[in-house]
Structures are given as structure tokens and as C-alpha cells.
C-alpha positions in Angstrom: 7.4 15.9 7.2 4.5 13.6 7.3 2.4 13.9 10.6 -1.1 13.7 11.8 -2.4 10.7 10.4 -3.2 8.6 13.3 -7.0 8.5 12.4 -6.6 9.3 8.5 -4.2 6.6 7.7 -6.5 4.0 9.2 -9.6 5.1 7.8 -10.2 7.7 4.9 -9.0 6.5 1.5 -7.3 3.3 3.1 -8.2 1.5 -0.2 -4.7 2.6 -1.6 -2.5 2.4 1.6 -0.9 -0.9 0.4 1.4 0.7 -2.3 5.0 1.5 -2.8 5.4 4.1 -5.1 8.1 4.3 -8.0 8.4 8.0 -8.8 9.3 8.9 -12.2 10.2 12.5 -12.8 9.9 14.0 -16.1 8.4 10.9 -17.4 8.6 10.7 -21.4 6.8 8.8 -24.0 9.9 7.1 -25.2 10.5 5.5 -21.8 7.8 2.8 -22.8 9.3 0.1 -20.8 9.1 2.0 -17.6 5.7 3.1 -18.4 4.3 -0.1 -19.1 5.7 -1.7 -15.8 4.6 1.1 -13.8 1.2 1.5 -15.2 0.3 -2.0 -14.6 1.0 -1.9 -11.0 -1.1 1.1 -10.4 -4.3 -0.1 -9.1 -7.7 1.3 -7.8 -7.4 4.5 -9.4 -10.2 6.8 -9.4 -10.8 9.0 -12.6 -11.3 12.5 -11.2 -13.3 13.4 -14.5 -16.0 11.4 -13.1 -16.2 13.3 -9.9 -18.8 16.0 -11.1 -21.1 13.2 -12.2 -20.6 11.3 -9.0 -21.4 14.4 -7.0 -24.7 15.0 -8.8 -25.5 11.2 -8.3 -24.9 11.8 -4.6 -26.4 15.2 -4.1 -28.4 15.9 -7.3 -28.5 19.2 -9.2 -26.4 19.8 -12.1 -22.6 19.3 -12.9 -22.4 23.2 -13.5 -23.0 24.0 -10.2 -20.1 21.9 -8.7 -16.4 22.9 -8.4 -13.8 20.5 -8.2 -10.1 21.1 -6.7 -7.0 18.8 -6.5 -4.4 18.5 -3.7 -1.1 16.6 -4.3 1.0 14.2 -2.2 4.6 15.0 -1.8 7.9 13.6 -1.1 11.0 15.1 0.7 14.2 14.7 -1.2 16.2 15.3 2.1 15.8 17.4 5.4 13.9 15.1 7.6 12.5 16.0 11.3 14.1 19.4 10.9 11.0 21.2 9.7 10.0 21.9 13.3 13.5 22.8 14.3 13.8 25.7 12.0 15.6 23.8 9.5 15.4 23.8 5.5 13.9 21.0 3.9 13.7 20.0 -0.1 10.3 18.5 -0.8 8.6 18.1 -4.0 4.8 17.7 -4.8 4.0 14.6 -6.8 1.0 13.8 -9.1 -0.9 11.5 -6.8 -3.8 13.8 -6.1 -6.8 14.0 -3.8 -9.9 15.8 -5.1 -12.5 17.8 -3.6 -15.9 18.4 -5.1 -18.0 21.3 -3.4 -21.0 23.1 -3.7 -22.8 25.7 -1.6 -26.1 24.9 0.1 -29.1 26.9 0.6 -29.2 26.2 4.3 -26.7 25.9 6.9 -26.0 22.2 6.7 -22.4 20.8 5.9 -22.5 17.3 4.2 -19.1 15.3 3.7 -19.0 12.2 1.7 -16.2 10.0 0.0 -16.4 8.0 -3.1 -14.5 5.2 -1.4 -16.7 4.7 1.5 -20.5 4.6 2.5 -21.9 7.0 5.0 -22.2 10.8 5.6 -20.9 13.0 8.2 -23.1 15.9 8.9 -22.7 19.1 10.6 -23.8 22.9 10.6 -21.8 25.6 9.8 -22.9 27.5 13.0 -21.4 24.4 15.0 -18.7 24.9 17.5 -16.4 22.5 16.0 -14.5 20.2 18.4 -12.5 16.9 17.9 -14.3 13.8 18.2 -13.0 10.3 17.4 -16.1 9.1 15.8 -15.9 12.0 13.3 -13.1 10.1 11.7 -11.8 11.9 8.6 -14.2 14.7 9.2 -12.1 16.0 12.0 -9.5 17.2 9.6 -12.0 19.2 7.6 -13.6 20.7 10.8 -10.4 21.7 12.1 -9.9 23.8 8.9 -13.2 25.3 9.4 -12.8 26.0 13.2 -9.4 27.9 12.1 -11.2 29.9 9.5 -14.0 30.9 12.0 -11.4 31.9 14.6 -9.6 34.1 12.0 -12.9 36.0 11.3 -14.2 34.3 8.3 -17.9 34.2 7.9 -20.0 31.6 6.0 -23.3 32.9 4.5 -24.5 29.3 4.1 -23.3 25.6 4.4 -22.1 23.3 1.7 -21.7 19.7 0.7 -18.5 17.9 -0.3 -17.7 14.5 -2.2 -14.2 13.3 -2.0 -11.9 10.9 -3.8 -8.4 10.2 -3.3 -5.4 8.7 -5.2 -3.0 9.6 -2.5 -2.0 6.3 -0.3 -3.1 7.1 3.3 -0.4 6.3 5.9 2.3 5.8 3.3 4.4 8.8 4.2 3.6 11.2 1.6 1.4 13.5 3.4 -2.3 12.3 2.8 -3.6 14.1 5.7 -2.0 17.4 4.5 -3.3 16.8 1.1 -6.8 16.5 2.6 -6.5 19.6 4.9 -5.0 22.0 2.3 -7.1 20.9 -0.5 -10.1 21.3 1.6 -8.8 24.7 2.7 -8.3 25.8 -0.9 -11.7 24.6 -1.8 -13.6 26.3 0.7 -11.4 29.6 0.3 -12.3 29.6 -3.4 -15.9 28.6 -3.0 -16.6 31.4 -0.5 -14.4 34.1 -2.1 -12.1 34.2 0.7 -9.1 34.5 -1.7 -6.7 33.2 0.7 -3.0 33.0 -0.5 -1.1 29.8 -0.7 0.9 30.4 2.2 -1.9 31.2 4.3 -3.6 28.1 3.3 -0.4 26.1 4.4 -0.5 27.8 7.7 -4.2 26.9 8.2 -3.4 23.4 7.9 -0.5 23.5 10.2 -2.7 25.5 13.0 -5.5 22.9 12.5 -3.1 20.2 13.4 -1.8 22.0 16.4 -5.0 23.4 17.6 -7.7 20.9 16.8 -5.8 17.4 16.1 -3.4 17.8 18.8 -0.2 17.0 16.8 2.7 19.6 17.0 3.7 19.3 13.3 5.9 21.4 11.2 4.8 23.3 8.3 6.8 21.5 5.4 3.9 19.1 4.2 1.2 21.7 4.0 3.7 24.3 2.3 4.8 22.1 -0.4 1.4 20.9 -1.1 0.2 24.5 -1.0 2.8 26.1 -3.4 4.2 23.1 -5.2 4.9 23.3 -8.9 5.6 20.5 -11.4 9.2 19.7 -12.3 10.4 21.6 -9.3 11.2 21.1 -5.7 11.5 23.8 -3.2 14.1 24.8 -0.8 12.1 25.9 2.1 13.3 27.6 5.4 10.8 26.4 8.0 12.1 29.0 10.5 11.2 32.2 8.2 9.1 30.4 5.5 11.3 31.9 2.8 11.5 29.7 0.0 12.9 29.2 -3.7 12.3 26.8 -6.5 14.9 24.6 -7.9 14.6 22.3 -10.8 14.4 18.6 -10.7 16.8 17.4 -13.6 17.8 13.9 -12.7 19.1 12.7 -16.1 18.9 8.8 -16.3 18.2 8.6 -12.7 14.7 8.1 -11.0 13.5 8.3 -7.4 12.0 5.2 -6.2 10.0 5.5 -3.3 9.3 2.3 -1.3 6.2 1.9 1.0 7.1 -0.6 4.1 3.2 -1.4 4.1 3.5 -0.7 7.8 1.1 2.3 8.8 2.7 4.8 11.2 0.7 7.0 13.4 2.4 9.7 14.8 0.7 10.1 18.1 1.4 6.4 18.8 4.9 6.6 17.4 6.5 9.2 19.6 6.6 12.2 17.2 5.8 14.6 20.0 8.4 13.1 22.2 11.1 13.7 19.6 9.7 17.3 19.2 9.9 17.8 22.9 13.4 16.4 23.2 14.6 19.0 20.6 13.0 21.9 22.4 14.8 20.7 25.6 18.1 20.7 23.5 17.3 24.3 22.5 16.5 25.4 26.1 19.7 24.1 27.3 21.9 25.8 24.5 20.0 29.0 25.1 20.4 28.7 28.8 24.0 28.5 28.5 24.3 31.6 26.3 24.0 30.1 22.8 22.1 32.9 21.0 19.9 30.9 18.5 16.1 30.5 18.0 16.2 27.2 16.4 18.6 24.0 16.6 19.2 24.5 12.8 20.7 27.9 13.0 23.8 26.1 14.0 26.4 24.9 11.6 28.0 21.5 12.1 31.1 23.5 13.4 29.0 25.7 15.9 27.4 22.5 17.0 30.6 20.8 17.9 31.8 23.7 20.0 28.6 24.0 22.1 27.7 20.4 22.3 29.3 19.8 25.5 26.5 21.8 27.3 24.1 18.9 26.4 25.0 16.0 29.0 22.0 13.8 28.2 23.1 11.6 25.3 19.7 11.1 23.8 19.1 14.6 23.7 22.4 15.4 22.2 21.8 12.9 19.5 18.4 14.5 18.5 20.2 17.7 18.2 23.2 16.6 16.3 20.8 15.0 13.7 18.8 18.4 13.2 22.2 20.4 12.8 23.7 18.1 10.3 20.6 17.0 8.3 20.1 20.7 7.8 23.6 21.0 6.3 22.8 17.8 4.1 19.8 19.8 2.5 22.1 22.6 1.6 24.6 20.1 0.1 21.8 18.4 -1.8 20.5 21.5 -3.6 24.2 22.3 -4.7 24.5 18.8 -5.8 21.5 18.9 -8.0 22.4 22.5 -9.4 25.8 20.9 -10.4 24.4 17.6 -11.6 26.2 15.6 -8.9 23.9 12.7 -8.6 26.6 10.6 -7.0 26.9 13.2 -4.2 23.2 13.4 -3.9 23.1 9.7 -3.4 25.7 9.8 -0.7 23.6 12.4 1.1 20.7 10.2 1.2 22.7 7.4 2.7 24.1 9.7 5.5 20.5 11.1 6.0 19.1 7.5 6.8 22.1 6.7 9.1 21.3 9.8 11.2 17.7 9.2 11.2 18.4 5.7 12.4 21.3 6.2 15.1 20.6 9.7 16.2 16.8 10.5 15.8 15.7 6.6 16.3 12.7 6.9 14.1 13.3 4.0 11.6 12.6 0.6 12.7 13.3 -2.8 10.9 11.0 -2.3 8.0 12.6 1.0 6.9 16.1 -0.2 7.5 15.7 -3.2 5.5 14.3 -1.4 2.7 17.1 1.2 2.8 19.9 -1.3 3.4 18.7 -3.6 0.7 18.5 -0.7 -1.9 21.9 0.7 -1.1 23.3 -2.9 -2.3 21.6 -2.7 -5.5 23.3 -2.1 -8.9 22.4 1.4 -10.1 21.4 2.8 -6.9 23.1 5.8 -5.9 21.7 6.0 -2.4 18.5 5.4 -0.2 16.8 6.7 3.1 13.6 6.8 4.8 11.2 9.7 4.1 8.3 11.1 6.0 7.9 10.7 9.5 9.2 7.2 9.9 8.1 4.5 12.2 6.8 2.8 8.8 5.7 4.8 5.7 8.3 5.3 2.9 11.8 5.0 1.8 13.3 6.5 -1.2 16.1 5.6 -3.7 17.9 7.4 -6.4 18.0 4.5 -9.2 19.2 4.4 -12.8 16.2 4.1 -15.1 17.8 1.1 -16.7 17.9 -0.8 -13.3 14.4 -0.1 -12.1 13.0 -3.3 -12.7 15.8 -5.4 -11.3 16.0 -2.9 -8.4 12.4 -3.6 -7.5 12.6 -7.3 -7.9 15.6 -7.8 -5.6 14.6 -5.3 -3.0 11.2 -6.7 -2.8 12.7 -10.3 -2.5 14.8 -9.2 0.4 12.1 -7.3 2.2 9.6 -10.1 2.1 12.3 -12.5 3.3 13.0 -10.4 6.5 9.6 -8.8 7.0 7.3 -11.7 5.8 5.0 -9.6 3.7 5.6 -7.8 0.3 5.5 -4.1 -1.0 3.5 -2.9 -4.0 4.4 -0.3 -6.7 2.9 2.7 -8.8 4.3 5.5 -10.8 3.7 9.2 -10.6 5.5 12.4 -11.7 6.2 15.6 -10.0 3.1 17.5 -9.6 1.4 20.8 -9.0 0.1 22.5 -5.6 -3.4 22.9 -4.9 -5.5 24.0 -7.7 -8.8 24.1 -9.3 -9.1 21.1 -11.4 -10.5 21.1 -14.9 
């Protein structure tokens, strides 16, 4: 799930933070109406083909010496707040990308710049990197470097970086993880470390834990590292075993709706939820339940041992984890069998649990979900990401997308007092060299 953006969402690439995303998987040329609508609502796009030229304008030299890498955003179809509880999740990479241009230097300096903001963050490869609030988004990059150095990777020189992003910051689609994993992959390729994709994901997670101070799960980094176009992955966050599943939605589309309310995990009690789940697990283990993670329980097993947890809040957190994990398994089967109505029902159940048992929604997300669920052509809707703002998703018939957006927008603006925006994207690939 989305986490670790308490700085990033407020600062880096925030020029695109005010979007709601309409996600069109398997977008085809003959869907002209959808294409026209979605493209007309995509604003402030950066053309990555310009990044090498902009790099040379910034740092000098030639374009041939510059390498560019891409890193996607993601959505999670279902399976929220269980990645750190040993659960299975069902995310997909989308084609909203952050881009990293990088080149080695002849000295030991490190320079970070972004297309969207003036100013330079300067360090030295021999620094003992430590979190510093004034370093802004550079903390995410230095966190990766600190983990690489702790693992024994050696840098023979410094480097310079220019970044650009079409990933909305703070929108619940993992802008911070895209930054971390994209940067880690770029550094690995540039310095010949040849770190595999799963290890890239682990680097991002450990940077969050050890450097940023956010006890996140690994789902975001994992899908961003290993994602493939036109698929989602079924990921067991307890073992890191995963498999690809096709995304075939027929005449339906995922519509991802941004509350335009930034949520910052350190401020929104993410760590508190994790602590509560750890307490539930400890209580069960102390009472002889032989599990290593809450999501190892089936719903039936949970009902048998639920009596050991007397604190109702702790019990609700655990209940969400167990039943949400089962919903993931059911959703995968629903997609494999083409039962989109079942998938929509599972989305609704997931949101209800996230609202009532995990309590991470709030009026903005609840308004989007409830308004969506009432619309003709919508099979189901739920919040996605960390919650406390960010995004919700809905499964909507392609012929109803325009009216769906108009009606949900009207209701959301009436209740909340401000509007959302929209842009289109498709399923995407994981971290890669950009050509």
C-alpha cells in the first residue's frame, strides 16, 4: 500500500497532485470517445523524450553520456493494509511514470535536480547519509544510497541526476515508491551492480524502514519493480512469492478517483495501525495460535480464535486483515472466470471493512465510494492506497464512464466543497531503461 509520502507528497512533483485518474486498461484505438475525453483532461505532462536534452542543458556534456530510466505508479485492485500483515495483494503497475536521467561524474559529488523545481541538492558519495527534513525529496534518494553502502556496494565516483515525473504525488498510487525504486534501478544499472528486481523492491522498503522511519509493507516497491503491462500480480507479502494474472476487463474500466486531499502516513496513524495489528498477532500467539502473520488465518479460523482478543479496536483491525486477504483470493478467481459482478461486490465489501474495521477512510473517500456505488454501470468501488485521502477506484462500464464522472464529481463537490480532476492511463511496466 502507499506509504512514506509525508515529505514527498507535499513537495516533489506536486504540480500534478490535483488529479483524479481514469484508468483505461487495454486502451484501443477504436475507443475514440474515451480517448478524447481522457486526453483532454491530462494536464502538465512532461515528455520524457526531452529529458536527455534537458539534462545536457542543466549539466552540460552530450546526450550520449546520459542514461534514462522509468518507474511506474501503481494501483492495488484489492488487498489493502494487509501487505505488512503477511497477506496477499493484487496490484498492477500503470503507465504513469517517473523518469530518472543519470550520468557518472569525474569527482565524488552527487547532484540532484528536478525538471519541475529550481534548486540543487548536493552531497558527496562519501557522506554518511542521514535523514534531514531540509533535504526534502533527496531524503528518498539518500535513503537508497545508505542502504546500498550498508550492503557493501562501492561507488568509484559521484553522479548527477535530473528527474521528471508524471506520477501524482500524494494521490495514493505510490509516487514515493516510484522515486525510490526508479532511482535504485538507475544507480544499479549505471554502476554495474546488477541488482535483481526483487532486491530493488527490498532496498526501497528498507530505505523507508531505516532511513525515512516509516514501517511500510513491500507491495508498492514490489509491483513497481516487477510489474508487466496488461497484468496484475498476486503477491504473498509474507513469503514474496508472486505470480502474474491477466487483466481482462472486457467492456469495463477501472476509474481511479483522487480526493485531492493529501494524506501523509506519519500524520495519519499508519504506524498506529501497524502496531495494533502486531498486538493482535502477539495476543493470538500468546494463546497458542501458531501463526507468524494475521493473514495466515482463514475467516473460519479467525472466528474460532477471535475470543482471545478482548479489545474491540484490536479485534476489528485483525478482522479486516483476515477477511481482506480472503477477498484477494476471491477477486483473483473472479477475474480468471470473468465474473466482474463478483469482483465489484468484493470491492464494495473491501471499502466497508476499511471504513468500519480499519478506520482509514474519512469523509472524502467515503463520499467517492458511496457516490460511485450508486451510479448506473458501476459494479463496485472502494478506497485504495493508504487511505486518509488519496484515491478510490471503481469498476465502470466503458459506455457509462462520462456520466459516471459527471455524477460522482457533482456529488463530491456538493459534499466536500471542491472538485476532483481526471486523466487517463493504462497498465504499465515495472522499472526499466527508457528508450
